[in-house]
PDB file with one MODEL, atoms N, CA, C and O in Angstrom:
MODEL        1
ATOM      1  N   MET A   1      74.347 105.910  68.771  1.00  0.00           N
ATOM      2  CA  MET A   1      74.282 106.968  69.654  1.00  0.00           C
ATOM      3  C   MET A   1      73.865 106.585  71.099  1.00  0.00           C
ATOM      4  O   MET A   1      72.830 105.984  71.386  1.00  0.00           O
ATOM      5  N   ILE A   2      74.804 107.010  71.960  1.00  0.00           N
ATOM      6  CA  ILE A   2      74.851 106.569  73.463  1.00  0.00           C
ATOM      7  C   ILE A   2      74.211 107.960  74.180  1.00  0.00           C
ATOM      8  O   ILE A   2      74.830 109.022  74.115  1.00  0.00           O
ATOM      9  N   GLU A   3      73.003 107.857  74.821  1.00  0.00           N
ATOM     10  CA  GLU A   3      72.153 108.702  75.604  1.00  0.00           C
ATOM     11  C   GLU A   3      71.840 108.521  76.895  1.00  0.00           C
ATOM     12  O   GLU A   3      71.568 107.388  77.291  1.00  0.00           O
ATOM     13  N   ASN A   4      71.832 109.495  77.662  1.00  0.00           N
ATOM     14  CA  ASN A   4      71.134 109.381  79.188  1.00  0.00           C
ATOM     15  C   ASN A   4      72.113 108.299  80.025  1.00  0.00           C
ATOM     16  O   ASN A   4      71.604 107.699  80.972  1.00  0.00           O
ATOM     17  N   ALA A   5      73.495 108.056  79.681  1.00  0.00           N
ATOM     18  CA  ALA A   5      74.204 107.407  80.523  1.00  0.00           C
ATOM     19  C   ALA A   5      74.570 107.891  81.885  1.00  0.00           C
ATOM     20  O   ALA A   5      74.295 109.090  81.886  1.00  0.00           O
ATOM     21  N   ALA A   6      74.995 107.590  82.905  1.00  0.00           N
ATOM     22  CA  ALA A   6      74.950 108.550  84.347  1.00  0.00           C
ATOM     23  C   ALA A   6      76.168 108.855  84.188  1.00  0.00           C
ATOM     24  O   ALA A   6      76.132 110.073  84.013  1.00  0.00           O
ATOM     25  N   VAL A   7      77.529 108.432  84.124  1.00  0.00           N
ATOM     26  CA  VAL A   7      78.776 108.832  84.404  1.00  0.00           C
ATOM     27  C   VAL A   7      79.324 108.996  82.728  1.00  0.00           C
ATOM     28  O   VAL A   7      79.254 109.986  82.000  1.00  0.00           O
ATOM     29  N   ALA A   8      79.854 107.707  82.459  1.00  0.00           N
ATOM     30  CA  ALA A   8      80.401 107.884  80.970  1.00  0.00           C
ATOM     31  C   ALA A   8      79.558 107.338  79.953  1.00  0.00           C
ATOM     32  O   ALA A   8      78.761 106.444  80.233  1.00  0.00           O
ATOM     33  N   GLY A   9      79.647 107.721  78.990  1.00  0.00           N
ATOM     34  CA  GLY A   9      79.002 107.297  77.784  1.00  0.00           C
ATOM     35  C   GLY A   9      79.466 105.541  77.528  1.00  0.00           C
ATOM     36  O   GLY A   9      78.760 104.546  77.364  1.00  0.00           O
ATOM     37  N   ILE A  10      80.515 105.667  77.569  1.00  0.00           N
ATOM     38  CA  ILE A  10      80.921 103.983  77.502  1.00  0.00           C
ATOM     39  C   ILE A  10      81.910 103.916  78.389  1.00  0.00           C
ATOM     40  O   ILE A  10      82.714 104.794  78.702  1.00  0.00           O
ATOM     41  N   ALA A  11      81.783 102.567  78.867  1.00  0.00           N
ATOM     42  CA  ALA A  11      82.877 102.044  79.788  1.00  0.00           C
ATOM     43  C   ALA A  11      83.654 100.959  79.199  1.00  0.00           C
ATOM     44  O   ALA A  11      83.056 100.007  78.697  1.00  0.00           O
ATOM     45  N   VAL A  12      85.061 101.015  79.212  1.00  0.00           N
ATOM     46  CA  VAL A  12      85.569  99.870  78.484  1.00  0.00           C
ATOM     47  C   VAL A  12      86.759  99.076  79.722  1.00  0.00           C
ATOM     48  O   VAL A  12      87.712  99.543  80.346  1.00  0.00           O
ATOM     49  N   GLY A  13      86.156  97.740  79.672  1.00  0.00           N
ATOM     50  CA  GLY A  13      86.649  97.026  80.743  1.00  0.00           C
ATOM     51  C   GLY A  13      86.195  97.490  82.029  1.00  0.00           C
ATOM     52  O   GLY A  13      85.502  98.481  82.262  1.00  0.00           O
ATOM     53  N   TRP A  14      86.728  96.548  82.930  1.00  0.00           N
ATOM     54  CA  TRP A  14      86.516  96.466  84.407  1.00  0.00           C
ATOM     55  C   TRP A  14      87.911  96.127  84.900  1.00  0.00           C
ATOM     56  O   TRP A  14      88.269  94.953  84.810  1.00  0.00           O
ATOM     57  N   GLY A  15      88.485  96.755  85.254  1.00  0.00           N
ATOM     58  CA  GLY A  15      89.818  96.486  86.150  1.00  0.00           C
ATOM     59  C   GLY A  15      90.591  95.510  85.204  1.00  0.00           C
ATOM     60  O   GLY A  15      90.443  95.624  83.987  1.00  0.00           O
ATOM     61  N   GLN A  16      91.513  94.433  85.798  1.00  0.00           N
ATOM     62  CA  GLN A  16      92.188  93.768  84.959  1.00  0.00           C
ATOM     63  C   GLN A  16      91.595  93.011  83.985  1.00  0.00           C
ATOM     64  O   GLN A  16      92.242  92.359  83.165  1.00  0.00           O
ATOM     65  N   TYR A  17      90.219  93.068  84.033  1.00  0.00           N
ATOM     66  CA  TYR A  17      89.635  92.199  83.079  1.00  0.00           C
ATOM     67  C   TYR A  17      89.316  92.516  81.722  1.00  0.00           C
ATOM     68  O   TYR A  17      88.674  91.799  80.954  1.00  0.00           O
ATOM     69  N   LEU A  18      89.797  93.613  81.484  1.00  0.00           N
ATOM     70  CA  LEU A  18      89.712  94.505  80.060  1.00  0.00           C
ATOM     71  C   LEU A  18      90.632  93.427  79.294  1.00  0.00           C
ATOM     72  O   LEU A  18      91.666  92.977  79.787  1.00  0.00           O
ATOM     73  N   ARG A  19      90.168  93.094  78.123  1.00  0.00           N
ATOM     74  CA  ARG A  19      90.995  92.073  77.215  1.00  0.00           C
ATOM     75  C   ARG A  19      90.551  92.231  75.616  1.00  0.00           C
ATOM     76  O   ARG A  19      89.572  91.733  75.060  1.00  0.00           O
ATOM     77  N   ASP A  20      91.406  92.934  75.159  1.00  0.00           N
ATOM     78  CA  ASP A  20      91.634  92.844  73.471  1.00  0.00           C
ATOM     79  C   ASP A  20      90.239  93.465  72.946  1.00  0.00           C
ATOM     80  O   ASP A  20      89.555  92.795  72.172  1.00  0.00           O
ATOM     81  N   VAL A  21      89.805  94.777  73.377  1.00  0.00           N
ATOM     82  CA  VAL A  21      88.581  95.267  73.011  1.00  0.00           C
ATOM     83  C   VAL A  21      88.656  96.361  71.934  1.00  0.00           C
ATOM     84  O   VAL A  21      89.645  97.082  72.069  1.00  0.00           O
ATOM     85  N   THR A  22      87.986  96.613  71.068  1.00  0.00           N
ATOM     86  CA  THR A  22      87.699  97.495  69.857  1.00  0.00           C
ATOM     87  C   THR A  22      86.501  98.265  69.932  1.00  0.00           C
ATOM     88  O   THR A  22      85.398  97.718  69.888  1.00  0.00           O
ATOM     89  N   VAL A  23      86.688  99.875  70.075  1.00  0.00           N
ATOM     90  CA  VAL A  23      85.387 100.876  69.958  1.00  0.00           C
ATOM     91  C   VAL A  23      85.776 101.683  69.434  1.00  0.00           C
ATOM     92  O   VAL A  23      86.726 102.435  69.652  1.00  0.00           O
ATOM     93  N   THR A  24      84.702 101.574  68.271  1.00  0.00           N
ATOM     94  CA  THR A  24      84.935 102.364  66.940  1.00  0.00           C
ATOM     95  C   THR A  24      83.425 102.705  66.480  1.00  0.00           C
ATOM     96  O   THR A  24      82.520 101.874  66.555  1.00  0.00           O
ATOM     97  N   GLY A  25      83.234 104.169  65.940  1.00  0.00           N
ATOM     98  CA  GLY A  25      82.086 104.569  65.260  1.00  0.00           C
ATOM     99  C   GLY A  25      80.882 104.852  66.072  1.00  0.00           C
ATOM    100  O   GLY A  25      79.748 104.518  65.729  1.00  0.00           O
ATOM    101  N   ASN A  26      81.151 105.430  67.074  1.00  0.00           N
ATOM    102  CA  ASN A  26      80.009 105.526  68.172  1.00  0.00           C
ATOM    103  C   ASN A  26      79.824 107.434  68.191  1.00  0.00           C
ATOM    104  O   ASN A  26      80.689 108.249  67.871  1.00  0.00           O
ATOM    105  N   VAL A  27      78.844 107.626  68.527  1.00  0.00           N
ATOM    106  CA  VAL A  27      78.404 109.239  68.941  1.00  0.00           C
ATOM    107  C   VAL A  27      78.061 109.138  70.431  1.00  0.00           C
ATOM    108  O   VAL A  27      77.209 108.431  70.971  1.00  0.00           O
ATOM    109  N   VAL A  28      78.635 109.718  70.789  1.00  0.00           N
ATOM    110  CA  VAL A  28      78.742 110.215  72.416  1.00  0.00           C
ATOM    111  C   VAL A  28      78.595 111.536  72.802  1.00  0.00           C
ATOM    112  O   VAL A  28      79.603 112.154  73.146  1.00  0.00           O
ATOM    113  N   PRO A  29      77.192 112.234  72.805  1.00  0.00           N
ATOM    114  CA  PRO A  29      77.098 113.482  73.335  1.00  0.00           C
ATOM    115  C   PRO A  29      76.789 113.807  74.617  1.00  0.00           C
ATOM    116  O   PRO A  29      76.094 113.083  75.330  1.00  0.00           O
ATOM    117  N   ARG A  30      77.318 114.989  75.011  1.00  0.00           N
ATOM    118  CA  ARG A  30      76.886 115.458  76.658  1.00  0.00           C
ATOM    119  C   ARG A  30      76.756 114.594  77.460  1.00  0.00           C
ATOM    120  O   ARG A  30      75.626 114.175  77.711  1.00  0.00           O
ATOM    121  N   ARG A  31      78.002 114.024  78.163  1.00  0.00           N
ATOM    122  CA  ARG A  31      78.285 113.268  79.109  1.00  0.00           C
ATOM    123  C   ARG A  31      79.515 113.620  79.861  1.00  0.00           C
ATOM    124  O   ARG A  31      80.365 114.302  79.287  1.00  0.00           O
ATOM    125  N   GLY A  32      79.736 113.158  81.309  1.00  0.00           N
ATOM    126  CA  GLY A  32      80.759 113.742  81.923  1.00  0.00           C
ATOM    127  C   GLY A  32      81.832 112.983  81.563  1.00  0.00           C
ATOM    128  O   GLY A  32      82.904 113.585  81.626  1.00  0.00           O
ATOM    129  N   VAL A  33      81.875 111.905  81.222  1.00  0.00           N
ATOM    130  CA  VAL A  33      83.145 111.526  80.354  1.00  0.00           C
ATOM    131  C   VAL A  33      82.557 110.582  79.163  1.00  0.00           C
ATOM    132  O   VAL A  33      81.620 109.787  79.233  1.00  0.00           O
ATOM    133  N   GLY A  34      83.430 110.921  77.985  1.00  0.00           N
ATOM    134  CA  GLY A  34      82.696 110.084  77.053  1.00  0.00           C
ATOM    135  C   GLY A  34      83.081 108.711  76.885  1.00  0.00           C
ATOM    136  O   GLY A  34      82.197 107.879  76.679  1.00  0.00           O
ATOM    137  N   ILE A  35      84.268 108.372  76.945  1.00  0.00           N
ATOM    138  CA  ILE A  35      84.884 107.283  76.878  1.00  0.00           C
ATOM    139  C   ILE A  35      85.664 106.772  78.185  1.00  0.00           C
ATOM    140  O   ILE A  35      86.835 107.145  78.256  1.00  0.00           O
ATOM    141  N   ALA A  36      85.189 105.987  79.203  1.00  0.00           N
ATOM    142  CA  ALA A  36      86.083 105.388  80.635  1.00  0.00           C
ATOM    143  C   ALA A  36      86.751 104.295  80.163  1.00  0.00           C
ATOM    144  O   ALA A  36      86.046 103.368  79.765  1.00  0.00           O
ATOM    145  N   VAL A  37      88.240 104.144  80.097  1.00  0.00           N
ATOM    146  CA  VAL A  37      88.871 103.145  79.770  1.00  0.00           C
ATOM    147  C   VAL A  37      89.653 102.679  81.086  1.00  0.00           C
ATOM    148  O   VAL A  37      90.187 103.368  81.956  1.00  0.00           O
ATOM    149  N   SER A  38      89.545 101.215  80.950  1.00  0.00           N
ATOM    150  CA  SER A  38      90.106 100.652  82.518  1.00  0.00           C
ATOM    151  C   SER A  38      91.780 100.924  82.069  1.00  0.00           C
ATOM    152  O   SER A  38      92.205 100.864  80.916  1.00  0.00           O
ATOM    153  N   VAL A  39      92.673 101.269  83.432  1.00  0.00           N
ATOM    154  CA  VAL A  39      94.160 101.174  83.122  1.00  0.00           C
ATOM    155  C   VAL A  39      94.417 100.812  84.259  1.00  0.00           C
ATOM    156  O   VAL A  39      95.427 101.379  84.676  1.00  0.00           O
ATOM    157  N   THR A  40      93.853  99.944  85.151  1.00  0.00           N
ATOM    158  CA  THR A  40      94.181  99.130  86.364  1.00  0.00           C
ATOM    159  C   THR A  40      95.304  98.083  85.901  1.00  0.00           C
ATOM    160  O   THR A  40      95.125  97.318  84.953  1.00  0.00           O
ATOM    161  N   PRO A  41      96.406  98.121  86.614  1.00  0.00           N
ATOM    162  CA  PRO A  41      97.414  97.095  86.325  1.00  0.00           C
ATOM    163  C   PRO A  41      97.056  95.500  86.130  1.00  0.00           C
ATOM    164  O   PRO A  41      96.521  94.890  87.055  1.00  0.00           O
ATOM    165  N   GLY A  42      97.346  94.908  84.998  1.00  0.00           N
ATOM    166  CA  GLY A  42      96.895  93.889  84.606  1.00  0.00           C
ATOM    167  C   GLY A  42      95.721  93.998  83.407  1.00  0.00           C
ATOM    168  O   GLY A  42      95.215  92.917  83.104  1.00  0.00           O
ATOM    169  N   ALA A  43      95.303  95.012  82.797  1.00  0.00           N
ATOM    170  CA  ALA A  43      94.043  95.380  82.267  1.00  0.00           C
ATOM    171  C   ALA A  43      94.865  94.818  80.537  1.00  0.00           C
ATOM    172  O   ALA A  43      96.090  94.801  80.409  1.00  0.00           O
ATOM    173  N   GLY A  44      94.235  94.553  79.787  1.00  0.00           N
ATOM    174  CA  GLY A  44      94.615  94.287  78.411  1.00  0.00           C
ATOM    175  C   GLY A  44      94.441  95.347  77.432  1.00  0.00           C
ATOM    176  O   GLY A  44      94.276  96.475  77.897  1.00  0.00           O
ATOM    177  N   SER A  45      94.443  95.209  76.163  1.00  0.00           N
ATOM    178  CA  SER A  45      94.717  96.304  75.394  1.00  0.00           C
ATOM    179  C   SER A  45      93.184  96.749  74.853  1.00  0.00           C
ATOM    180  O   SER A  45      92.284  95.911  74.803  1.00  0.00           O
ATOM    181  N   ALA A  46      92.963  98.251  74.424  1.00  0.00           N
ATOM    182  CA  ALA A  46      91.830  98.431  73.802  1.00  0.00           C
ATOM    183  C   ALA A  46      92.240  99.408  72.592  1.00  0.00           C
ATOM    184  O   ALA A  46      93.205 100.156  72.747  1.00  0.00           O
ATOM    185  N   VAL A  47      91.632  99.408  71.587  1.00  0.00           N
ATOM    186  CA  VAL A  47      91.700 100.309  70.331  1.00  0.00           C
ATOM    187  C   VAL A  47      90.618 101.250  70.473  1.00  0.00           C
ATOM    188  O   VAL A  47      89.464 100.841  70.600  1.00  0.00           O
ATOM    189  N   ILE A  48      90.872 102.361  70.463  1.00  0.00           N
ATOM    190  CA  ILE A  48      89.458 103.546  70.853  1.00  0.00           C
ATOM    191  C   ILE A  48      89.776 104.462  69.519  1.00  0.00           C
ATOM    192  O   ILE A  48      90.722 105.244  69.626  1.00  0.00           O
ATOM    193  N   ALA A  49      89.279 104.436  68.655  1.00  0.00           N
ATOM    194  CA  ALA A  49      89.045 105.299  67.226  1.00  0.00           C
ATOM    195  C   ALA A  49      87.744 105.835  66.343  1.00  0.00           C
ATOM    196  O   ALA A  49      86.742 105.121  66.350  1.00  0.00           O
ATOM    197  N   ASP A  50      87.733 106.923  65.674  1.00  0.00           N
ATOM    198  CA  ASP A  50      86.546 107.056  64.681  1.00  0.00           C
ATOM    199  C   ASP A  50      85.258 107.315  65.640  1.00  0.00           C
ATOM    200  O   ASP A  50      84.103 107.254  65.217  1.00  0.00           O
ATOM    201  N   ASN A  51      85.555 107.571  66.797  1.00  0.00           N
ATOM    202  CA  ASN A  51      84.363 107.962  67.606  1.00  0.00           C
ATOM    203  C   ASN A  51      84.110 109.610  67.743  1.00  0.00           C
ATOM    204  O   ASN A  51      85.037 110.419  67.709  1.00  0.00           O
ATOM    205  N   LEU A  52      82.812 109.948  67.891  1.00  0.00           N
ATOM    206  CA  LEU A  52      82.350 111.335  67.551  1.00  0.00           C
ATOM    207  C   LEU A  52      82.146 111.544  68.999  1.00  0.00           C
ATOM    208  O   LEU A  52      81.077 111.075  69.389  1.00  0.00           O
ATOM    209  N   ILE A  53      82.869 112.116  69.912  1.00  0.00           N
ATOM    210  CA  ILE A  53      82.310 112.761  71.283  1.00  0.00           C
ATOM    211  C   ILE A  53      82.265 114.000  71.783  1.00  0.00           C
ATOM    212  O   ILE A  53      83.197 114.621  72.293  1.00  0.00           O
ATOM    213  N   ALA A  54      81.235 114.323  71.635  1.00  0.00           N
ATOM    214  CA  ALA A  54      80.932 115.982  72.030  1.00  0.00           C
ATOM    215  C   ALA A  54      80.420 116.583  73.229  1.00  0.00           C
ATOM    216  O   ALA A  54      79.432 116.028  73.709  1.00  0.00           O
ATOM    217  N   ALA A  55      80.889 117.632  73.843  1.00  0.00           N
ATOM    218  CA  ALA A  55      80.600 118.056  75.013  1.00  0.00           C
ATOM    219  C   ALA A  55      80.886 117.164  76.125  1.00  0.00           C
ATOM    220  O   ALA A  55      79.999 116.726  76.858  1.00  0.00           O
ATOM    221  N   ALA A  56      81.872 116.947  76.228  1.00  0.00           N
ATOM    222  CA  ALA A  56      82.233 115.683  77.530  1.00  0.00           C
ATOM    223  C   ALA A  56      82.822 116.757  78.407  1.00  0.00           C
ATOM    224  O   ALA A  56      83.661 117.581  78.041  1.00  0.00           O
ATOM    225  N   LYS A  57      82.221 116.643  79.755  1.00  0.00           N
ATOM    226  CA  LYS A  57      82.731 117.963  80.807  1.00  0.00           C
ATOM    227  C   LYS A  57      83.874 117.577  81.553  1.00  0.00           C
ATOM    228  O   LYS A  57      84.655 118.400  82.030  1.00  0.00           O
ATOM    229  N   ASN A  58      84.007 116.225  81.680  1.00  0.00           N
ATOM    230  CA  ASN A  58      85.467 115.658  82.170  1.00  0.00           C
ATOM    231  C   ASN A  58      86.178 114.835  81.622  1.00  0.00           C
ATOM    232  O   ASN A  58      86.815 114.001  82.265  1.00  0.00           O
ATOM    233  N   GLY A  59      86.203 114.943  79.986  1.00  0.00           N
ATOM    234  CA  GLY A  59      87.100 114.581  79.436  1.00  0.00           C
ATOM    235  C   GLY A  59      86.108 113.640  78.194  1.00  0.00           C
ATOM    236  O   GLY A  59      84.908 113.366  78.195  1.00  0.00           O
ATOM    237  N   ALA A  60      87.089 113.351  77.306  1.00  0.00           N
ATOM    238  CA  ALA A  60      86.715 112.862  76.215  1.00  0.00           C
ATOM    239  C   ALA A  60      87.243 111.032  76.280  1.00  0.00           C
ATOM    240  O   ALA A  60      86.398 110.162  76.493  1.00  0.00           O
ATOM    241  N   ILE A  61      88.345 110.779  76.118  1.00  0.00           N
ATOM    242  CA  ILE A  61      88.946 109.557  76.709  1.00  0.00           C
ATOM    243  C   ILE A  61      89.261 109.673  77.884  1.00  0.00           C
ATOM    244  O   ILE A  61      89.764 110.787  78.034  1.00  0.00           O
ATOM    245  N   VAL A  62      89.227 108.934  79.108  1.00  0.00           N
ATOM    246  CA  VAL A  62      89.742 109.103  80.496  1.00  0.00           C
ATOM    247  C   VAL A  62      90.159 107.610  80.824  1.00  0.00           C
ATOM    248  O   VAL A  62      89.323 106.801  80.422  1.00  0.00           O
ATOM    249  N   GLY A  63      91.350 107.008  81.513  1.00  0.00           N
ATOM    250  CA  GLY A  63      91.566 106.409  81.900  1.00  0.00           C
ATOM    251  C   GLY A  63      91.329 106.127  83.370  1.00  0.00           C
ATOM    252  O   GLY A  63      91.775 106.829  84.277  1.00  0.00           O
ATOM    253  N   MET A  64      90.639 105.116  83.519  1.00  0.00           N
ATOM    254  CA  MET A  64      90.205 105.013  85.089  1.00  0.00           C
ATOM    255  C   MET A  64      90.846 103.832  85.676  1.00  0.00           C
ATOM    256  O   MET A  64      91.149 102.857  84.988  1.00  0.00           O
ATOM    257  N   ASP A  65      91.069 103.909  87.015  1.00  0.00           N
ATOM    258  CA  ASP A  65      91.151 102.869  87.814  1.00  0.00           C
ATOM    259  C   ASP A  65      90.543 102.365  88.738  1.00  0.00           C
ATOM    260  O   ASP A  65      90.651 102.977  89.800  1.00  0.00           O
ATOM    261  N   LEU A  66      89.773 101.233  88.748  1.00  0.00           N
ATOM    262  CA  LEU A  66      88.715 101.010  89.898  1.00  0.00           C
ATOM    263  C   LEU A  66      89.400 100.857  91.227  1.00  0.00           C
ATOM    264  O   LEU A  66      88.713 100.866  92.248  1.00  0.00           O
ATOM    265  N   ARG A  67      90.371 100.754  91.272  1.00  0.00           N
ATOM    266  CA  ARG A  67      90.726 101.007  92.847  1.00  0.00           C
ATOM    267  C   ARG A  67      91.262 102.382  93.096  1.00  0.00           C
ATOM    268  O   ARG A  67      92.130 102.574  93.947  1.00  0.00           O
ATOM    269  N   LYS A  68      90.787 103.284  92.406  1.00  0.00           N
ATOM    270  CA  LYS A  68      91.132 104.623  93.053  1.00  0.00           C
ATOM    271  C   LYS A  68      89.589 105.456  92.502  1.00  0.00           C
ATOM    272  O   LYS A  68      88.809 105.143  91.603  1.00  0.00           O
ATOM    273  N   GLN A  69      89.578 106.603  93.461  1.00  0.00           N
ATOM    274  CA  GLN A  69      87.851 107.029  93.207  1.00  0.00           C
ATOM    275  C   GLN A  69      88.191 108.346  93.033  1.00  0.00           C
ATOM    276  O   GLN A  69      87.318 109.184  92.805  1.00  0.00           O
TER     277      GLN A  69
ENDMDL
END
């Protein structure tokens, strides 16, 4: 259970430093973004599956590029 996160319940990777990550079995209620995952060029792979994301105002799973705001 992820609670009281400021922007995203889970942040996956940081720019091109994302490498072979699995995010499974989490409960993420009432966040701006449920799961933010790096899509910056050079970022590695991520598997995001079997998570419960409820009431995410700005998207359940959102690709983020730290070079852009």
